[in-house]
N, C-alpha and C positions, 0 to 999 in steps of 0.2 A: 554447470560444472565449473568450479573455480580452479585455475592453475595454481599449484602450490610449489612450483619448482624452486622458489626462493629458499626452501628448506634444504635443498641439495648443496653439497659441498662443491663450490665452483672450481676448486683445484683438481677435481677428479673427472675422468671421462664419464659421460653419462650413460650408464647401462640401462637406466630406467628413469622415468619421470613420475613425479607425484602429481596426479591430475586433480585430486581433491583431498582436503585435510579438514578435519573438525577437531575442536578442542585445543587449537594452537593459534597464537597470534603472530603477526609479522615480526614482532620483536623476539620471537622464540619462546616466550613464556607459554606454558601448557597448563591446561586443566588436568585434574586427576586421570581423565581418560581421553586419549587421542585416537582418532580414526584416520586411516590413510588409504587412498586408492592409488595403486602403483601400476604403471604401464611399462612393461619391459621393452626396451629398444633392442637389446641383445640378451643372451642367456644370463640369468641372474642366479647366483648361488648363496649370497649372503648380504646382509644389511649391516652397515656400521653406523651406530648412533653415538653422537657426542652429547653427553648429558651433564648438567651441573645442578646441584641442589643447594639452595640458600641455607646457611646455618640456622638451625632452629633450637630453641631452648629444650634441653633434656633429650635431644635426639642426635645420635651420631651417625645413623644410617637409615635408609628407607628401602622398602621392598618394591620391586617392579615385576610386571609380567608383560612380555612382548610376544606377539604372534604375527607371522607373516605368511599368507597363503595357507596351504594345507598342513603346514608343520605344526607339531605339538607346541603348546605355549612354553616359552622359555622364562623361567623365574630366576631373578637375581636380586642382589642387595648391593646398594651403592652408598659410599660415605658422603657426608655433607661437606660443602665448601671445597670441592675438588672436581675439576673437569675430568670425566671418565669416558673412555671409549669402550663401547660394548658391541660385540659381534653376535648377530642372531641369524639363524638359517632363514633363507628366503628364496625358494626355488621358483623361477618363472621362465618360461620359454619366450623367445623373441615374439613380440606382438601380444603376449598374454597380459591380462589385467588381473591383479590379485588384490585382496584386501589385507590391511595390516592394522594392528592396534598396539598401543602402549598404555599400560595402566600402572598407577603409582598410588601408594597409600599415604602420601604426604600432602598436607595443605599448609601453605605459607601463612604463618600467624601474624608477622609484622609486615604489612604491605603498604604502609603509609596511606595515601589517599586513593590508591588503586582499588577499584571495586571488583575487579575480576577474581575468579576463583583460581588462584595460582597454586601450582604444585611443584613443577620443575622447569628447568630451561633446557630446551633442545637447541644445541648450538650448530647442528648440521647432521645431515644424513648422506651416506654414500652407499651405492649398490654396486656389487661386483660379481 
């Protein structure tokens, strides 16, 4: 199990820890599907995501679906080239471990020499 707490917003008190993350690199760049394992330290009711989408030719927005724990998937659309904060329901009791996922229908077309399958940038996560 790889600790992925580096994704968490350092300015916020930590209501939860991300104990494992797939589809996301340490620089915040994400593949089209990200998986998270979240361990609640205290009661958690929501997840705040800071997301940025690189400008893409002929695209002004991109669709996402986020799901945390037993909540229904939350679908939303975000504009490109703007940092956006999104709130999604995420209920977890202290000590509980829940799964989370973020899916996006975008793939970055101009990546230069980067060979990764890039979709969006996750600038931080906060649980409250």
